C-alpha positions in Angstrom: -17.8 2.6 -3.7 -17.3 4.0 -7.3 -13.6 2.9 -8.6 -12.4 6.2 -9.7 -9.1 6.4 -11.5 -6.5 8.5 -9.9 -4.0 11.0 -11.3 -1.0 8.6 -9.7 -1.9 5.5 -11.0 -0.3 1.7 -10.2 3.3 1.9 -9.1 6.2 0.6 -11.0 8.6 -1.0 -9.5 12.1 1.0 -9.5 15.4 1.3 -7.5 15.7 3.7 -4.9 17.9 5.9 -2.8 16.6 6.9 0.6 15.8 10.7 1.0 14.7 12.5 4.4 13.1 16.0 4.2 10.6 17.8 6.5 6.9 18.6 5.6 4.2 20.6 7.2 1.6 18.3 9.9 -1.2 19.0 7.3 0.7 18.0 4.2 1.8 14.6 5.7 -2.2 14.5 6.6 -3.0 14.9 3.2 -0.6 12.2 1.9 -1.9 9.7 4.3 -5.3 10.4 3.1 -4.1 10.1 -0.6 -2.4 6.7 0.5 -5.1 5.1 1.9 -7.1 6.1 -1.3 -5.1 5.0 -3.4 -4.6 1.8 -1.6 -8.7 1.2 -2.0 -9.0 2.1 -5.7 -5.3 -0.1 -6.4 -6.3 -2.8 -4.0 -2.8 -2.9 -2.9 -1.5 -1.2 0.5 0.9 1.4 0.1 2.2 4.3 2.2 2.6 7.8 2.0 6.4 7.3 1.9 6.3 5.2 -1.2 3.9 7.7 -2.8 6.1 10.6 -2.3 8.4 9.9 -5.1 6.1 8.9 -8.0 4.0 12.4 -7.3 7.5 14.0 -7.3 8.4 12.7 -10.5 4.8 13.0 -12.0 5.3 17.2 -10.9 8.6 17.3 -12.6 7.1 15.3 -15.6 4.5 17.7 -15.9 6.3 20.7 -15.2 6.6 22.4 -19.1 9.2 25.2 -17.8 11.4 22.2 -16.5 11.2 20.1 -19.2 12.4 23.0 -21.7 15.3 24.5 -19.4 
């Protein structure tokens, strides 16, 4: 397998709080597949639950309209 860099890089260590949300089954499947790929690329097991806050943080950071507001 060719080592590829994912948009979501290695995960930083952060303090967190618990948040529960519902999502479509298809999104959960995509999150699980992304977690599997992330684990392979960075050689560290990670779950979708661990990735979600980092994905949301990256999404918000990349939203120019939100940053301007």
